[in-house]
N, C-alpha and C positions, 0 to 999 in steps of 0.2 A: 690824885690822877688827873689824867693828861687826857684834854680831847682832841679831837681828828677831827678835820673836817674831810670828806668824801663827796664829791661831788657825780651824780647817776645820773641818769635820764632815760629814755626810750623814744622810738619815734615805729610808724610803719613804714614798712617796707613798700613800696608802690604809692600808688594813689587809690585811697579806699577809696574816692566818688566811682560810680558808674559809668562805664565808656555812654560815649554819645549815642544819638541813633541813628545821624549821621553817619558816623564812625563805621557802625554796625550794618547800615543799610551795604556802602560800600567795602567792608570783609566781605557781609556774604557777596554780593555782585560777582567780586570778585574769585570767589570760591565755583560759584553756579560757571562764570566763563571757564575759567582752570577744567571743570569737571567737564564739560563742553569740549573744549580742544581735548583733552585725552580721548569722549567718546567719540568725537569726530574721527579721530584715528585709527581706532580699533574698528568703525565701522568702516571706514576706506581700505581697510585691508581686506576684511570679509567681504565687499562688496565688488571693491576696484574698480572707481567711479570711471578713469580713464580709458578702463576694458570700452564700457558703456560708450562711455563718448565718441569713441574714434569707432565701434559699432555702428553709432547711432549716423555716425557722417558718413558711412561709409550704402549707406543702407539706396535702394532704387525707388528714385523720385524724381519731378523734372526739379529742374534747378539744382539736385547734388553734382558730385563730382562724378559719378557713375553716370550718370545724363551726358555730361560735357563728355565723356571719355568715349560714350557709344556713339556720339553725332557726329564724331571726327572722324576725320580719314586718320586708320595708323597702318605702322608699318608694320604689320602682325608677327612676319615671318618672313625667311629665308631661305626657299627650296632652291637645292642646287641636285642638279641628277647628273649620275654617272651613268652613260650609255655601257651596254655589253657588245664590242668588238670580237667578230669572230676572225681568228688567226688564222684558219685550217677551213675555211669553208670548201674547196672545190675536192681537197682530198677526202673530208669527212662524206660528203653528197656523194663521191666517188665510192666509198666503202674503204678507202688507203686505211682512213682513221676510224678507228672505232669509237675516239671519244672527242667530243666535241673543246675545243679550246677556244678560250674567250678571254679578253685584257678589260678592264676597268677607264674607259675614257672619259675625263672631266676635270672637276666639276664646270658643268655649267648652270650658274647662279643665277637666280631671279627675286626681285624682292616684292613680297606678294605686298598691296597695299588695299587695306578694308575698310567700306564705308556697310553701315547701316541704314537702309534706302525705309522711307517711312515709318520710322522709329516710333513707338506707343507703347505707355504707358498705363496701364490698367491696374488702379490699386484695390478697385473694390473685387477685379478678379482675381488680385494679385499674382497679376502675370505683364511681361512683358513682349511686346510684339515687332520683330520688323525684317528684312529682307536684305539676307548677305550680298554682297558684289565685293568683286576683285578685282584689281587692276596689277597684269604683271612686267614688268619691267628689269631688263639682263644690266646685269650688274658686271662690268667687265675685269673690274681690278679684283674679283672674287671668282673667276672662272679661268679652265688652262686656256681660252683664246676664244673668239669669235666663233660661233657653233655655226655660220656659215660659209666659214671659210677650214672647215675640220670634215674631212670627208669618211665613214666607217662604214665597216662591213658587218649588215644587221639582219638579225631572222624576217623574213618577209611576216608582220603580225598576221595580214589580214587571210593570206594564205593557209597558213601553220593555222592558226584555231578555226579556219572556217571546215578545212580537211578533217584536223580534229572530232569537229563538231560533228561534220558527215557520215563519221568513220561509224556513227549509233546509230545510222540510220542503216534503210535495204541498202537491197545490192543495185536498184537504179536509180537509186538515190547518191552512191558513191560510182557509178558511171556517169550520170550529168555531172557530177563534179570533175570527173576525169576530163569531160569532154570539151568543158569550159575553158579550166585553167590550160589546157594546151590550147585553146583557141587564141585564150586571152594572150598565151606564152609567159603565162604567170613563174615566176620565179620564188624559191624557196630562201634564198636567203637575197638580199639586194645591196647596192652601192648607192651610199645616199652621203649628201652631206647631213653635219650633226642637227641641224637648225629645220630641212624638210622633214626627220627622224622624228624631231619631239613635238613641230606646229602641225604636220601636215603635208602630204605629199600626196600622189596622185597614185590609185592603184585600181584599175579596172575591175576586180572583183567588189571593191566597196563603191564602184559608181555604177555598177551592176545591179548591184543590192541595194542601192537606195535609190534605182529606176522603175525597177522591177518589184519589190519589196519594200516599200517607201516605209508601211507600218513596223517593218521589223529592223530594218535600218536605217534613221534620218541624218544621217551625215554624208556628207562626200570626197571627203578625205580622211587621212590615214593619220592619227599624230598624238605620240602619247600623250602627253604634257595637254594638248588640245585636249583630248578627253578628260582629261581629269581635269579639268577646267572649263569642263563644258557649262556655258549658263547661259543655253539658248531658251532652260527652262526654270526660272527663276522660280524658287520656293521661303513659304512664308516659315517663319521660327516661331515657335513662342515656350519665353522661358520664364520658370517662377521669379517673379520679384520681390518676396518676402525672404526675413532673414535665416529661417531655418534653413532653406532647400535655395538660396540665389544663384541664379543660371544657370538651374537644371534643365534640360528639353521637357516639356511637357507635352508639344507635338509639332509635325511637320507637314504643313500642308494640311492642317488638321486631322492628323492622323498621331495617334500616340505611341506610332511603332511602327517596326521596317515589314512592308507589306512584302515584300522579295524574300522574306523568310518568314512570309505566312503570318501574317497578322493583320486583321484579328480573329481570324478564322481559330489560332491555337496563340497564345500569350507566355512569355516565358523569363524569364531574363536575359536569354541570349538574343531577345528582339523587338523590345518593348523597350521606352525611352525612358521609364524611372532607374534613375539613378546614373543618367548620362549629359554628358557638356559637352560643351564646344571646347572647351578649351581655355576660354579665355577668361574665365575667371569662376570662381568655387565658391559656396558659403562663409558667412568669418565665423570663426572659432572652430576652426575645425579640428575633430578627434582623427586621429591613424586607425581606427576601427571602424571609421567608415568608407565605404564600398564605394569605390570613380571607377567610372568609365567614358571614354573619350569617343566623340561620333564626328564622322566627318562623312559627307555623302558621298564622295570621291570611293572611298575604303570600303564600302557598302557590308559594314559590320562594326559593331563596337570593342574599342581595345580599351581591355581591363587593366587596369593600374594597380601592382602592387606597392604598398608603405615600406620602404628601407631604413628609413630611419630619418634623422635631423643632419643639417651639414648646414653651416657656415659661410654666405659670401664672401667674395672679396672686399666687401665694402662692408662690412661687420653684422648684416645681420640674419639671422638662423632661420631656416628654412623647413618644410618637408619634404625628406622625398620620392620620389614614385619612379617605379621601372614598368614596361608595358609587361603585362602577363604573358608564359607562353600558350595561356589558354588561347587567345588573342588569334592565335594562329590555331586551331582546332576547329572542328567543322560546325556548325549550330548543336547536332546533338553532339552530345558530352561525352568526350571518351572514344570516339570517330574521326580516322584521320583519311582523310582523299588517299582513293586506293585507283589505282591502273592494274585492271588485270592480275589481280589478285593479289597485286605488291600494293603496299599503303606507305603514305611521306606522313611522317608527322612532321608537323611544323608549320605547315601549309593550310591556307583555305580558300574556299572557292568564292569566286567572285562571281560565276558566271549571269546569275542569276539579277547584276544589275549592268550587265554588258551585254547582252541584249542575246544571252544563250552564250556567247563565245569561251570558250571553256580555259579564262584567266584567274591567275589563283595568286595568293595575297601572300608573303613570308616577310621575315626578316630579311633586310641584305645579306648576301651571300649564304642566304640557309642558315643564318646563324641559328643554336641550338636547335637545331631542325635533325630529319633523320638522316643518317650517314648514307644510306641508299642514294641520295640525292648526286652524290658525287662519285657515283661509278661512270658516267657517259659524259660527264663534264672536267676539264682543265683551269684550270686558274682562277680560282675562288676562293679567296684566302681570309673566311670568317674569325674578326676576335670583336670582343666586348668594347674594347675602347675606341674603335670608328664604327662600328655597327649595333654599338647596344644602346640603349633607352635609358632617357632621366628626365623629370621631371619636378620643380622644385616650388614650392609653396609655398606663400607667406601664410602662416597659419590665420590671424588674426581679422586680417582683410579678406581673404582670400585670393590677392595675388596672385598671379602666376611672375615669378620672379626668374626663372628660366626653363627653355622646351629644347631637346635632343634627340632625334629618332630616327629612325631609318627604314625602311622598306621596301620591297622587292616585288616587281612584277612580273612575270613567267606568265606563257605558255603552256598546258598542261600536255601533251601530246598521247594520243590512247595510241591504238596499233590505225597505226596508217599505208600498211603494206599495200592495199591496193592502189595506193600513186606511187609510182616509180620516181618521180621528187621527191617526197616526203617521205620515203622509206626509214631515210637512212635516222628522221627524228623519231621513229614511232614507240614510245612507251617509256619517257625521258620527258622531265619537266625544262623548257628552252628559256634562260633570263635573258629578260627583255632590258630592264631599267632598274639601275637603284637611290632611291627619291633620298635623298636624307633633308628633314625640316628642323632648322635651327632659329630659335627667337632669337630678335636684336637683344644686345644691351638694353636694359632699364635708360632712360632718359633722366641727366643727371635731375630733373626738377623730381622725380617720382624718387630716384633713391632718396635726395635730400627728405622727403616727405616720412621715408619710411625709417631715415635715421633721425629724424626729429621723431618720429611717433616711438621706435623703439630705446633710442638710447638717451637723446639731450631731453627729452620731457619727461619720463622716468625717473633721471636723474633728479633737476629739479623739485620735483612731485614729492624726491623723498627728500629732497634738504628742509621745503618745507611742514613735510610730518615732523619731522624732527626740531624744528623750532615749535611746533605746534607742539608736543612734548615736552619739553624743555619748559616752553613760558607755563603749559599745564601744568607738573608738577608744583612748581616755582608760587604760583597762586594761591592753589589749593593748600601747601603747606603752607606759608606763610599767613592766610588767611585764618587755615584750622588752629593754626596754633595762636593766632591773638583770639581767635575768639573763645580757644579755648579756657586760658587765662583768666579771659573778661569773666567769663559765666561761671566758673567755681570760685566760691568765696575763700576754700584753704588755701588756693592756689595762690587768692591776692594779696591776703596778710600776712604779715609777720612780725618779731621782736625787732630789735638791734639799738645796739650803744651808737650814741650822737655825740659829738663836740660841739655840738650848736647851743652856744649859752642862752639862748630862749627857750631849750627845750633840759635845762638840768636846775635840778633841786637842788637843795643842803641839804645834808643828811648828816647829823650833828651824833659821835660814837664816842662813847667813855672809854677808855684802854681798864683791862682788857676787856674784849668783847669775848673772849673765852676764859673760863677758870676752869684751873687745873686740878 
């Protein structure tokens, strides 16, 4: 029987020796580090650290960006005045024309530079205090011409408003007014330069009122913009310095509402500062559901804002868009309209309590969205949303105002003035005086760059960093887990295989046949 020689052997698959402690520590460190990477990404998605960082950087405090901005003189807005020039003054006053015909002349544009004097930040009380001041500069490049070179025929605001006011008094007061206007030779319409009409002209009635009744009228010239920018009595504003309601007005001269509208004897949303802002800034992280209203002392009331939706600016930043609510031009009492002789005019609001009792009213420009009855006695008004509408765009993260545009019109509300022959043609109508359009200048390049950095560049950089962390975390966790798993489970660490290494070969002698048939 023939013998055959077979070489057989076995070896272990892998190393039977346990992993060293140093290697295990390194793998555990990799596992922990990878877990931290993944956890930090998940946490950053939930918490959004960029948002918290940006809001913190926009806080109210000394040395912050807000403090720097409030301490500087800024080009806050551009104000364009449009004067309603009367084209048929003689025919209307004589009764030949039953409608007053007007044409809008303008714009006469001015740059308003604002400073905040005596700026004080009281973090303990959570407020910021300042005294706003305004400097106005004429902008010829944005105007129809120089106002001193353009003559206009306009209503004599002093005579019309005083006559309308006196109409509610008794017989002797009305007769006294007639004698006074006759003696002073006051005219219901005057021809004057646009400059004088805007910034002050001599009017005998005003001079007399200032001399005889200084407690009633405290100015000696009549100018439409001069009255709007009257800063003879500065006021102290106190606004909130906390993130929850930053820039919200707390008090003005220590009062928490409009005394002209009955505050504090009665307190309501119509006359208290709750939820009101000057329009220079808003709280961070604003919600569309938050009620907002703007207050400027010359308007003598609050302008309510209605949220309209989102809009992307031309520099790529999305903002929250608002417009003035029609409720802004209603009376203080809800659903009440301004009425004369039983006829009510929706869309106009009384300003007399802030204008020495003179019957001046405020409305949208050209009576936009107001009662159609207002056009029955006037020709030349062309209301349209594009020219006379309002819009305010707020960047929601910082509460920064990116764009503002709105127009308001001041008119005289004429009651029954039949007692005065010079004024009788103006009875029971609203006479437009001036339309003022307010536009916020374009943001500075530095502000645009900051917004783009915050909303575009930094988020993309942070997203790339998050992606790197996720990839690194997954790789570290996968590698370290696999190595630890294979080392810690014996059944996965050992096995049998054949080897060609002579050292591992043992000879086995076999005599044929190995099997018997």
